C-alpha positions as CSV (number, residue, x, y, z in Angstrom):
1,M,78.8,100.4,103.3
2,T,78.6,103.1,100.7
3,N,79.3,106.8,101.3
4,R,75.6,107.4,100.9
5,G,74.9,105.0,103.7
6,L,77.3,106.7,106.0
7,K,75.7,110.0,105.4
8,I,72.2,108.8,106.0
9,N,73.2,106.9,109.2
10,T,74.9,110.0,110.4
11,L,71.8,112.0,109.9
12,R,69.8,109.4,111.8
13,G,72.2,109.6,114.7
14,L,72.1,113.4,114.9
15,F,68.3,113.5,114.9
16,A,68.2,110.7,117.5
17,L,70.5,112.7,119.9
18,S,68.3,115.8,119.5
19,L,65.2,113.9,120.3
20,L,66.9,112.4,123.4
21,G,67.6,115.9,124.6
22,I,63.9,116.8,124.2
23,T,62.7,113.8,126.1
24,A,64.6,114.9,129.2
25,C,62.0,117.6,129.7
26,V,58.8,115.5,129.4
27,D,57.1,112.5,130.9
28,N,59.2,109.4,130.7
29,A,56.1,107.3,130.1
30,Y,55.4,109.0,126.7
31,D,56.0,106.5,123.8
32,L,57.7,108.4,121.0
33,S,57.4,105.4,118.6
34,K,53.6,105.7,118.7
35,D,53.1,109.5,118.9
36,V,55.9,111.2,117.1
37,D,56.3,111.3,113.2
38,M,60.0,110.9,112.6
39,T,59.9,111.8,108.9
40,I,61.7,115.2,108.7
41,T,63.0,117.5,106.0
42,V,66.5,118.9,106.3
43,G,67.6,122.0,104.5
44,G,70.6,122.5,102.3
45,E,71.3,122.9,98.6
46,N,73.0,119.6,97.7
47,L,73.4,116.0,98.7
48,S,75.7,114.0,96.5
49,I,75.4,110.2,96.3
50,P,77.9,108.1,94.4
51,G,76.1,106.2,91.7
52,S,78.1,103.6,89.8
53,N,81.0,103.5,87.4
54,T,81.2,101.1,84.5
55,D,84.1,98.9,83.3
56,S,85.5,99.6,79.9
57,I,82.6,98.8,77.6
58,T,84.4,97.4,74.6
59,L,82.8,96.8,71.3
60,E,83.4,93.1,71.9
61,K,81.1,93.4,75.0
62,I,78.6,95.6,73.2
63,F,78.4,93.3,70.2
64,D,78.3,90.1,72.3
65,L,78.4,88.0,69.1
66,D,77.2,84.5,68.8
67,P,79.6,82.2,66.9
68,E,76.9,82.0,64.2
69,S,76.7,85.7,63.8
70,D,77.3,87.2,60.3
71,V,79.3,90.0,62.0
72,Q,82.7,88.7,63.1
73,A,86.1,90.1,63.9
74,D,89.1,89.1,61.9
75,A,92.5,88.2,63.4
76,D,93.2,91.9,64.0
77,G,89.9,92.5,65.7
78,N,88.3,94.4,62.9
79,Y,84.6,93.8,62.4
80,A,82.9,93.0,59.1
81,L,79.5,91.8,58.0
82,T,80.3,88.5,56.1
83,M,77.7,86.3,54.3
84,N,78.1,83.5,51.9
85,G,75.7,82.5,49.0
86,E,76.0,79.1,47.4
87,G,75.2,78.5,43.8
88,S,73.9,75.4,42.2
89,E,76.0,73.5,39.8
90,S,74.9,73.7,36.2
91,T,76.1,72.4,32.9
92,V,76.8,73.8,29.4
93,N,76.2,71.4,26.6
94,V,75.8,71.8,22.8
95,E,74.1,68.7,21.5
96,N,75.7,66.5,18.9
97,V,75.3,67.2,15.2
98,T,75.1,64.1,13.1
99,I,74.3,64.2,9.4
100,E,72.4,61.0,8.8
101,G,73.0,58.9,5.7
102,D,69.4,59.6,4.5
103,Q,70.1,63.3,4.7
104,I,73.0,63.0,2.2
105,T,72.1,62.8,-1.5
106,T,74.8,61.4,-3.8
107,E,74.9,61.4,-7.6
108,A,77.1,58.8,-9.3
109,S,79.2,59.6,-12.3
110,T,78.8,57.4,-15.3
111,T,81.4,57.7,-18.1
112,T,81.2,55.9,-21.4
113,L,84.5,54.6,-22.5
114,D,85.3,53.3,-26.0
115,F,88.1,50.8,-26.3
116,E,89.5,49.8,-29.7
117,Y,90.7,46.2,-30.0
118,V,94.3,45.9,-31.3
119,P,95.9,42.4,-31.0
120,S,98.6,42.2,-28.4
121,Q,98.1,45.8,-27.4
122,N,96.4,47.7,-24.6
123,A,93.4,49.7,-25.5
124,E,93.2,53.0,-23.6
125,A,90.5,55.6,-22.8
126,D,90.6,58.9,-20.8
127,V,88.3,59.3,-17.9
128,N,87.1,62.9,-17.2
129,D,83.9,62.9,-15.1
130,Q,82.7,63.8,-11.6
131,T,80.4,62.4,-9.0
132,S,78.7,64.7,-6.4
133,F,76.9,64.8,-3.1
134,R,74.6,67.2,-1.3
135,V,73.7,67.6,2.4
136,D,70.5,69.5,3.3
137,K,70.0,69.2,7.0
138,T,67.3,71.4,8.7
139,D,67.4,70.1,12.3
140,V,70.8,71.2,13.4
141,T,70.7,72.5,17.0
142,T,70.2,76.2,17.1
143,D,72.7,76.4,20.0
144,V,75.2,76.6,17.1
145,T,75.0,80.1,15.7
146,A,78.0,80.1,13.4
147,L,80.1,77.1,12.1
148,Y,83.7,77.5,11.0
149,Y,85.4,74.1,11.3
150,S,84.7,70.7,12.6
151,D,86.5,67.4,13.2
152,V,84.2,64.7,12.1
153,T,83.9,60.9,12.1
154,S,82.4,59.2,9.1
155,T,82.0,55.9,7.4
156,S,82.4,56.4,3.7
157,S,83.6,54.6,0.6
158,L,84.3,55.5,-3.0
159,D,82.8,52.7,-5.1
160,I,84.0,52.2,-8.7
161,K,82.6,49.5,-11.1
162,F,82.0,49.1,-14.8
163,S,79.5,47.5,-17.0
164,G,80.1,46.1,-20.5
165,N,81.6,43.2,-22.4
166,A,85.1,42.8,-20.8
167,R,86.7,40.5,-18.4
168,Q,88.3,43.4,-16.4
169,M,89.3,47.0,-16.7
170,H,92.4,48.7,-15.4
171,L,92.7,52.2,-13.8
172,A,96.2,53.3,-14.4
173,E,98.7,54.6,-11.9
174,G,98.1,58.3,-11.4
175,F,94.3,58.0,-11.6
176,Q,92.9,60.7,-9.3
177,I,89.7,61.5,-7.4
178,T,89.6,65.0,-6.1
179,F,87.3,65.8,-3.2
180,P,86.2,69.4,-2.3
181,S,89.0,71.5,-0.8
182,Y,87.0,72.0,2.4
183,L,87.2,68.3,3.2
184,T,90.0,66.5,4.9
185,I,90.0,62.9,4.0
186,S,91.9,59.7,4.9
187,S,92.0,56.1,3.9
188,N,92.8,52.9,5.7
189,G,96.4,52.8,4.7
190,D,96.0,50.7,1.5
191,S,99.3,51.2,-0.3
192,R,97.6,51.2,-3.7
193,F,96.3,54.7,-2.9
194,L,97.9,57.9,-1.6
195,I,95.9,60.8,-0.1
196,E,97.5,64.2,-0.2
197,G,95.3,67.0,1.0
198,N,91.9,66.4,-0.6
199,T,93.2,64.3,-3.5
200,L,93.3,60.5,-3.7
201,T,95.8,59.2,-6.3
202,F,96.4,55.6,-7.4
203,T,100.0,54.6,-6.8
204,Q,99.8,51.6,-9.2
205,D,97.5,50.1,-11.8
206,V,94.4,48.7,-10.2
207,A,92.2,46.1,-12.0
208,I,88.4,46.0,-11.6
209,R,86.8,42.7,-12.6
210,S,83.6,42.4,-14.4
211,N,80.6,42.4,-12.0
212,E,82.8,43.4,-9.1
213,T,83.2,46.8,-7.3
214,L,86.4,48.4,-6.3
215,S,85.5,49.9,-2.9
216,I,88.0,52.3,-1.5
217,P,87.4,53.2,2.2
218,V,87.5,57.0,2.3
219,S,86.8,58.8,5.6
220,V,86.0,62.4,5.9
221,T,87.9,63.6,9.1
222,A,87.4,67.3,9.0
223,I,85.2,69.9,7.3
224,N,86.3,73.5,6.9
225,F,83.1,75.4,6.5
226,E,84.9,78.7,5.9
227,E,86.1,77.4,2.6
228,M,82.7,76.7,1.3
229,G,81.0,78.8,-1.3
230,D,78.0,81.1,-1.0
231,N,74.8,79.5,0.3
232,E,76.7,76.7,1.9
233,G,77.5,75.9,5.5
234,L,75.2,77.0,8.2
235,I,73.0,79.2,6.0
236,A,70.3,79.9,8.7
237,P,69.7,78.8,12.3
238,G,69.4,75.0,12.3
239,H,69.9,74.7,8.5
240,L,73.1,73.2,7.2
241,V,73.9,72.9,3.5
242,I,76.9,71.2,1.9
243,N,77.4,70.8,-1.8
244,G,80.4,68.8,-3.2
245,D,81.6,67.8,-6.7
246,I,84.2,65.1,-6.9
247,P,86.1,65.0,-10.2
248,V,87.2,61.6,-11.4
249,E,90.2,61.8,-13.8
250,G,92.8,59.5,-15.3
251,H,93.5,56.8,-17.7
252,A,91.7,53.4,-18.1
253,Y,92.8,50.5,-20.3
254,L,92.0,47.0,-21.4
255,R,94.7,44.5,-22.2
256,A,94.1,42.4,-25.3
257,E,93.2,39.4,-23.2
258,D,90.6,41.4,-21.3
259,F,88.4,41.6,-24.5
260,L,85.8,38.8,-24.6
261,T,85.7,39.1,-28.3
262,Q,88.2,40.4,-30.7
263,Q,86.1,43.5,-31.3
264,N,85.9,47.0,-30.1
265,V,84.0,47.4,-26.9
266,Q,82.1,50.2,-25.1
267,L,82.1,50.2,-21.3
268,E,80.5,52.4,-18.7
269,L,82.5,53.4,-15.7
270,N,80.4,54.2,-12.6
271,T,81.9,56.1,-9.7
272,E,79.8,56.9,-6.5
273,L,80.6,58.2,-3.0
274,N,78.6,56.3,-0.4
275,I,78.4,58.0,3.0
276,D,76.6,56.4,5.9
277,N,76.8,59.1,8.6
278,I,78.9,62.2,9.3
279,E,79.2,63.2,12.9
280,L,80.6,66.6,13.9
281,T,82.7,66.1,17.0
282,E,84.9,69.0,18.0
283,V,83.8,72.2,16.3
284,T,85.2,75.7,16.0
285,A,82.0,77.7,16.1
286,M,80.0,80.4,17.8
287,V,77.5,78.8,20.2
288,D,74.7,80.0,22.3
289,P,73.8,77.2,24.7
290,Q,71.5,77.6,27.6
291,V,73.4,78.4,30.8
292,D,71.4,78.0,34.0
293,I,73.0,79.8,37.0
294,T,71.1,79.9,40.3
295,I,72.4,81.2,43.6
296,D,70.6,80.5,46.9
297,P,69.6,83.5,49.0
298,V,71.5,84.2,52.1
299,T,70.0,85.0,55.5
300,V,71.6,87.6,57.7
301,N,72.0,85.9,61.1
302,D,72.5,87.0,64.7
303,L,73.3,90.6,64.2
304,P,74.5,92.7,67.2
305,E,71.6,94.6,68.7
306,F,72.9,98.0,67.6
307,L,72.5,97.0,64.0
308,Q,69.0,95.6,64.3
309,D,67.1,98.7,65.1
310,N,64.8,99.9,62.3
311,E,66.2,103.4,62.6
312,V,69.8,102.2,61.8
313,R,71.2,103.5,58.6
314,I,74.6,102.4,57.3
315,D,77.0,104.2,54.9
316,M,79.9,101.7,54.6
317,T,83.1,102.9,53.0
318,D,83.7,100.0,50.7
319,P,81.5,96.9,51.0
320,K,82.6,94.1,48.7
321,I,81.0,91.1,47.0
322,Y,83.3,88.4,45.8
323,L,82.0,86.1,43.0
324,Y,83.8,82.7,43.0
325,V,83.4,81.2,39.6
326,S,84.3,77.9,38.0
327,N,83.5,77.6,34.3
328,E,85.0,74.4,32.8
329,S,83.4,75.1,29.4
330,P,85.2,76.8,26.5
331,V,82.3,79.3,26.4
332,A,82.7,82.7,28.2
333,V,79.5,83.8,29.9
334,N,78.1,87.2,30.1
335,F,76.5,87.5,33.6
336,T,73.7,89.9,34.7
337,A,71.6,89.8,37.8
338,D,69.9,91.9,40.4
339,L,71.0,92.1,44.0
340,M,67.9,92.4,46.1
341,P,68.0,92.9,49.9
342,Y,64.8,92.2,51.9
343,K,63.8,93.2,55.4
344,E,60.6,91.8,56.9
345,T,59.7,90.5,53.4
346,Q,59.9,94.0,51.9
347,L,62.3,94.7,49.1
348,L,64.6,97.5,50.1
349,H,66.6,98.2,46.9
350,T,67.6,96.7,43.6
351,I,71.2,96.8,42.5
352,A,71.7,95.9,38.9
353,L,74.8,93.9,38.1
354,G,76.3,93.6,34.6
355,N,75.6,95.1,31.3
356,K,71.9,96.0,31.8
357,E,69.8,99.1,32.5
358,N,71.3,101.0,35.4
359,G,73.9,98.2,35.7
360,T,77.6,98.1,35.9
361,E,80.2,97.3,33.3
362,E,80.0,93.9,31.8
363,I,80.6,90.9,34.1
364,I,82.2,88.1,32.1
365,I,82.7,84.7,33.5
366,P,85.7,83.5,31.5
367,A,86.0,80.2,29.8
368,N,88.2,77.3,30.9
369,R,88.7,78.8,34.4
370,T,88.3,77.4,37.9
371,D,88.5,79.5,41.1
372,Y,88.2,82.7,39.2
373,V,87.4,85.6,41.5
374,I,85.4,88.7,40.6
375,C,85.3,91.5,43.1
376,L,82.4,94.0,43.1
377,H,83.0,97.0,45.3
378,R,81.9,100.6,45.9
379,L,85.1,102.6,45.4
380,S,87.0,103.3,42.2
381,D,90.2,102.8,44.1
382,D,91.2,99.1,43.8
383,A,94.1,99.3,46.3
384,G,94.3,96.3,48.6
385,I,91.9,94.1,46.7
386,T,93.1,90.7,45.4
387,A,90.9,89.4,42.6
388,D,91.1,88.4,39.0
389,E,88.6,91.1,37.9
390,I,87.5,94.2,39.9
391,I,84.3,96.1,39.1
392,T,83.1,99.3,40.7
393,V,79.4,99.3,41.8
394,S,78.9,102.8,43.0
395,N,75.6,102.1,44.7
396,L,76.6,98.9,46.4
397,N,76.0,100.4,49.9
398,D,72.3,100.2,49.1
399,L,72.7,96.5,49.9
400,V,73.4,97.2,53.6
401,E,72.1,100.8,54.2
402,T,69.4,99.1,56.1
403,I,70.8,95.8,57.3
404,P,68.5,93.2,55.5
405,D,67.1,90.0,56.8
406,E,67.9,88.3,53.5
407,I,69.9,89.0,50.3
408,R,68.8,87.4,47.0
409,I,70.5,87.3,43.6
410,E,67.6,87.2,41.2
411,N,66.8,87.8,37.5
412,I,70.0,86.0,36.6
413,E,70.8,85.9,32.9
414,A,73.8,84.0,31.8
415,T,74.4,84.1,28.1
416,A,77.3,82.8,26.0
417,V,79.6,85.4,24.7
418,Q,79.4,85.3,20.9
419,E,82.9,84.6,19.9
420,R,84.8,82.0,18.1
421,I,85.5,79.0,20.3
422,T,86.4,75.3,20.0
423,M,84.4,72.8,21.9
424,T,83.3,69.1,21.9
425,L,79.7,68.7,21.0
426,G,77.6,66.5,23.3
427,R,79.9,67.0,26.3
428,D,78.7,68.4,29.7
429,Y,80.8,71.3,31.0
430,T,80.3,72.4,34.6
431,V,79.6,76.0,35.6
432,K,79.3,77.1,39.3
433,T,79.1,80.5,40.9
434,D,79.2,81.2,44.6
435,Y,79.4,84.6,46.3
436,N,80.7,86.2,49.5
437,V,79.6,89.5,50.9
438,V,82.3,91.2,52.9
439,A,81.3,94.6,54.4
440,P,83.9,95.9,56.9
441,L,82.2,98.0,59.6
442,Q,83.9,101.0,58.3
443,F,81.4,103.9,58.2
444,N,81.0,107.2,56.5
445,N,79.0,110.3,57.3
446,G,75.4,109.4,56.8
447,T,75.6,106.3,59.0
448,E,73.2,106.2,62.0
449,I,73.3,103.3,64.4
450,V,71.4,102.8,67.7
451,Y,72.5,101.2,70.9
452,N,70.4,100.6,74.0
453,D,71.6,99.8,77.5
454,Q,71.0,100.6,81.2
455,M,72.7,101.5,84.5
456,D,70.9,100.2,87.5
457,G,71.3,99.0,91.1
458,W,70.8,102.4,92.6
459,N,67.7,101.9,94.6
460,S,69.5,101.1,97.8
461,D,70.8,104.6,97.6
462,M,67.6,106.2,96.6
463,E,64.9,104.5,98.6
464,D,65.2,106.7,101.8
465,L,65.1,110.0,99.9
466,D,62.0,111.9,99.0
467,V,62.9,114.6,96.5
468,R,61.5,116.0,93.3
469,H,64.7,116.9,91.5
470,A,68.0,115.1,90.9
471,E,70.9,115.2,88.5
472,I,73.2,112.5,87.3
473,S,76.6,113.6,86.1
474,L,79.1,111.3,84.4
475,D,82.3,111.4,82.4
476,A,82.5,109.6,79.1
477,T,85.8,108.4,77.6
478,N,85.4,107.2,74.0
479,T,87.8,105.4,71.6
480,I,85.0,104.3,69.2
481,P,85.0,106.3,66.0
482,L,81.3,107.3,66.5
483,G,79.8,110.5,67.9
484,M,76.9,109.7,70.2
485,T,73.8,111.4,71.3
486,M,72.1,110.0,74.4
487,T,68.5,110.0,75.6
488,A,67.5,108.4,78.9
489,N,64.5,107.2,81.0
490,A,64.3,106.5,84.7
491,I,63.6,102.8,85.5
492,D,62.3,101.0,88.6
493,R,63.6,97.8,90.1
494,D,61.8,95.7,87.5
495,G,63.5,97.6,84.7
496,N,60.2,99.4,83.7
497,V,60.3,102.9,82.5
498,M,58.9,105.4,85.1
499,D,56.6,107.8,83.2
500,E,56.3,110.0,86.3
501,I,59.9,111.0,86.0
502,T,61.3,113.0,83.1
503,A,64.9,112.6,82.2
504,T,66.7,115.2,80.1
505,V,70.3,114.6,78.8
506,E,72.6,117.5,78.3
507,G,75.9,117.1,76.4
508,N,77.0,114.6,73.8
509,I,79.8,111.9,73.5
510,T,82.3,112.9,70.9
511,A,84.0,110.4,68.6
512,G,87.4,109.1,69.4
513,T,90.0,106.6,68.4
514,P,92.4,104.4,70.4
515,E,95.1,106.8,69.4
516,N,93.1,109.9,70.3
517,P,90.4,109.1,72.9
518,S,87.7,111.8,73.4
519,S,86.5,113.0,76.8
520,S,82.9,114.3,77.3
521,K,80.7,115.2,80.3
522,L,77.1,114.4,80.4
523,T,74.3,115.6,82.8
524,I,71.0,113.8,83.1
525,R,68.4,115.9,84.8
526,L,65.6,114.0,86.6
527,E,62.2,115.7,87.3
528,S,59.6,113.9,89.4
529,H,55.9,114.6,88.7
530,A,54.7,112.5,91.7
531,D,55.5,112.4,95.4
532,G,58.0,109.6,96.2
533,A,58.7,108.6,92.6
534,L,62.5,109.0,92.9
535,K,62.4,106.7,95.9
536,N,61.4,103.9,93.6
537,M,64.0,104.6,90.9
538,D,66.7,102.0,90.4
539,G,68.6,103.5,87.5
540,I,68.3,104.7,84.0
541,S,67.9,103.1,80.6
542,Y,69.6,105.0,77.9
543,R,69.5,105.0,74.1
544,V,72.6,106.1,72.1
545,V,72.2,107.2,68.5
546,A,75.7,107.1,66.9
547,E,76.8,109.0,63.8
548,V,80.1,109.3,62.0
549,P,81.7,112.8,62.1
550,T,83.7,113.7,59.0
551,E,87.0,113.6,60.9
552,V,86.8,109.9,61.7
553,Q,84.9,108.5,58.7
554,G,86.4,105.4,57.2
555,Q,87.7,104.1,60.5
556,V,87.0,100.3,61.0
557,L,85.2,99.3,64.1
558,N,87.4,97.1,66.2
559,E,86.6,94.8,69.1
560,K,89.1,96.7,71.4
561,Q,87.5,100.1,70.9
562,A,85.5,101.1,74.0
563,L,83.3,103.6,75.8
564,V,83.9,104.2,79.5
565,L,81.2,105.9,81.6
566,D,82.7,106.8,85.0
567,N,82.4,109.3,87.9
568,V,78.7,108.7,87.9
569,I,77.3,110.9,90.7
570,I,73.7,111.5,91.7
571,T,73.1,114.9,93.1
572,V,69.8,115.9,94.8
573,R,69.0,119.6,95.1
574,G,66.8,121.6,97.6
575,G,65.1,120.2,100.7
576,I,65.6,116.5,101.3
577,T,63.1,114.5,103.3
578,V,64.6,111.6,105.2
579,D,62.4,108.9,106.8
580,L,63.9,108.0,110.2
581,N,61.2,105.6,111.3
């Protein structure tokens, strides 16, 4: 039995004894239960009734988090709002560049050679001519913006033949064919020919028979576009021009037996470069391929009640966003986007990321990197942050000032950094970007959060009292780094607010820490505007608005921090009516 019950029963007993004394002077046949009203008012200033104390109300109990909640405590009990956004996988590709044979124009050289017949002697003539070729390709991918060098594959041959009245003609050792200096060439290893740099030299005398062609396989293996002259190379987006002259120099001769008649002869030497295709493979260039990066929105799930109220305003010390990037391509990517928090489908803020209007410094996704971490955070102090790149976003708190329902990364633009790179054309390179929001519940001045709860189960102590005024006094011990202002309402047994009773709270709960708990006293004054209202009261519902005083700002909320409300005493003042029926 409660102390209150003892007091009420004692009153009942005293009144009963008094009435027994009265009945000794009257007719014993009188039935008091029918004819006497046993509701009486006793005088006195105060009657104190113990209310209820609470256990330690830890933040762990207040939060009551679901396992799926985006607010979780770490191993040390520190709370953070954590959300993950997953990006779709995209590719970077610069399409192949192939110079088709019909896009290559060649011009053969034709040299007239005069040979004087001298019995038993060779007849000699000097060759000093050139063949040439030209490429004019207008459908090169515009993803290539500058072209410096390329490895190539090609199927080519240098074809030499003659026409005229001779059995065969000989090209002497040392005969040379010089290709443009910007070409790197190779042959098939025929020992009759030596290639050094861009020059093919005959290592021995080589005979060409009448009506036959000496076909020397010559492959172009690389093109150095930087060594070309003006108006050559990639002269405009999509337009490739290559001009090349190929000098043909050396000595030719006929042996006496090569003459069909014992007369002087005039021959024509024809030299021509035949190129089927030239395919650019690995290029050194500047490129601007399309880079598609999309990141799925994240939904904020299962927040604790005190963060859901529309009046909640958060000023977090240093919220962070971690971008996790894999870019297998050799192309660094300049990344810009807008962080956009939504609540009830309404856009709350726009936070510009990257080198754009009202944005941050450049955000570069580096080339040839996997698991590259970029941290975006609020403070200029980078202490304690582990990331490959750290970027300050001074207005990042706008993301969580009002806790959103959803966070989207939109208006993403990913463009290739215009720098000299080497890449394989036609190959798919993977690019993927995910992100993680980590916002420790570490608040500054300007934060306002709301918590609602109730104390009830008092009706058994109140139902026999008929008063108009009461006070609830209580002590608050607080280790939560939040200063709290309380408002209250009387509630009935069904938890409904009793409009006929006004509750006024005097005093506030000061902020504390586990190392320095605060102690505060609160008084809740109850004024009834209707007879018997307090008899139906079962407790109070209270609303706490919490703010962060300067002296404790930056403290992280921890699941062990707690608020204790104890020494809860209900005091009724003035005349108290007690129903003894």
